[in-house]
C-alpha positions as CSV (number, residue, x, y, z in Angstrom):
1,M,-128.3,208.3,318.5
2,I,-124.6,207.9,317.9
3,Q,-122.2,208.9,320.7
4,Q,-118.9,210.3,319.8
5,T,-115.9,210.6,322.0
6,I,-113.2,213.1,321.2
7,I,-109.7,212.3,322.5
8,Q,-107.0,214.9,322.2
9,H,-103.3,213.9,321.8
10,S,-100.2,216.0,322.0
11,S,-98.2,216.5,318.8
12,T,-95.4,214.4,320.3
13,E,-97.8,211.4,320.7
14,M,-99.1,211.9,317.2
15,E,-95.6,212.0,315.8
16,F,-94.7,208.8,317.6
17,V,-97.8,207.0,316.2
18,E,-97.0,208.2,312.7
19,S,-93.4,207.1,313.0
20,V,-94.5,203.6,314.2
21,A,-97.1,203.3,311.4
22,D,-94.5,204.4,308.8
23,R,-91.9,201.9,310.0
24,L,-94.5,199.1,310.0
25,Y,-95.6,200.0,306.5
26,H,-92.1,200.1,305.1
27,K,-90.8,197.1,306.9
28,H,-93.8,194.7,306.5
29,L,-96.7,195.9,304.4
30,K,-94.8,197.5,301.4
31,P,-92.6,194.4,300.7
32,F,-95.6,192.1,301.0
33,L,-97.6,194.2,298.5
34,E,-94.7,194.5,296.1
35,Q,-94.3,190.7,296.2
36,L,-98.0,190.2,295.7
37,H,-98.0,192.3,292.5
38,K,-94.7,191.1,291.2
39,P,-95.2,189.3,287.8
40,T,-93.8,185.8,287.7
41,Q,-91.3,185.2,284.9
42,K,-92.1,182.3,282.7
43,P,-89.2,180.2,281.4
44,R,-88.3,181.0,277.8
45,Y,-87.4,178.2,275.4
46,H,-85.3,178.4,272.3
47,S,-85.1,176.1,269.2
48,R,-81.9,174.2,268.4
49,A,-80.9,176.9,265.8
50,E,-81.5,179.8,268.2
51,T,-79.5,178.0,271.0
52,A,-76.6,177.3,268.7
53,K,-76.6,181.0,267.6
54,I,-76.7,182.2,271.3
55,L,-73.8,179.9,272.2
56,G,-71.9,180.7,269.0
57,I,-71.5,177.0,268.0
58,A,-72.6,174.8,265.1
59,L,-75.8,172.7,265.3
60,S,-73.7,169.6,265.1
61,N,-71.6,170.8,268.1
62,L,-74.9,171.5,270.0
63,A,-76.1,168.0,269.3
64,E,-72.9,166.5,270.6
65,K,-73.0,168.7,273.8
66,T,-76.7,167.6,274.3
67,K,-75.8,164.0,273.8
68,D,-72.9,164.1,276.3
69,G,-74.9,166.0,278.9
70,T,-73.1,169.3,278.8
71,I,-76.4,171.0,278.1
72,T,-79.9,169.8,278.9
73,A,-82.7,169.9,276.4
74,S,-86.4,169.3,276.6
75,R,-88.6,167.7,274.0
76,L,-92.1,168.8,273.0
77,G,-93.5,166.5,270.3
78,G,-90.8,166.4,267.7
79,R,-89.1,169.7,268.8
80,V,-86.0,169.9,270.9
81,L,-86.0,173.0,273.1
82,Y,-83.5,174.6,275.4
83,S,-84.6,176.9,278.3
84,D,-82.7,180.1,279.2
85,E,-81.8,178.2,282.5
86,D,-80.4,175.2,280.5
87,I,-78.2,177.6,278.4
88,R,-77.0,179.5,281.5
89,K,-76.1,176.2,283.3
90,A,-74.1,174.9,280.3
91,L,-71.8,177.9,280.3
92,T,-68.8,177.5,282.5
93,Q,-66.8,180.4,284.0
94,I,-63.1,180.5,283.3
95,R,-61.0,181.9,286.2
96,T,-57.8,183.6,285.3
97,V,-54.9,183.7,287.8
């Protein structure tokens, strides 16, 4: 036979427990669950032609900038590819005074 114990709590005690549980959920559990289900973004790669078009420059200019190290490229077999990160790093911000 199963023995049950009934404990009565005041509404103030129950409100306190609910508020603690709510704070714990929002502060710790919810961010953890959101991070757990967050899809990881894979790097996107662009061909030489696509990269030149994105940057608004000629293919020959892109080749020069790759050769002098202004922009970094990756090689896969015979293809030269540029990641979104490579393109972003190659852009320089101009500050006006």
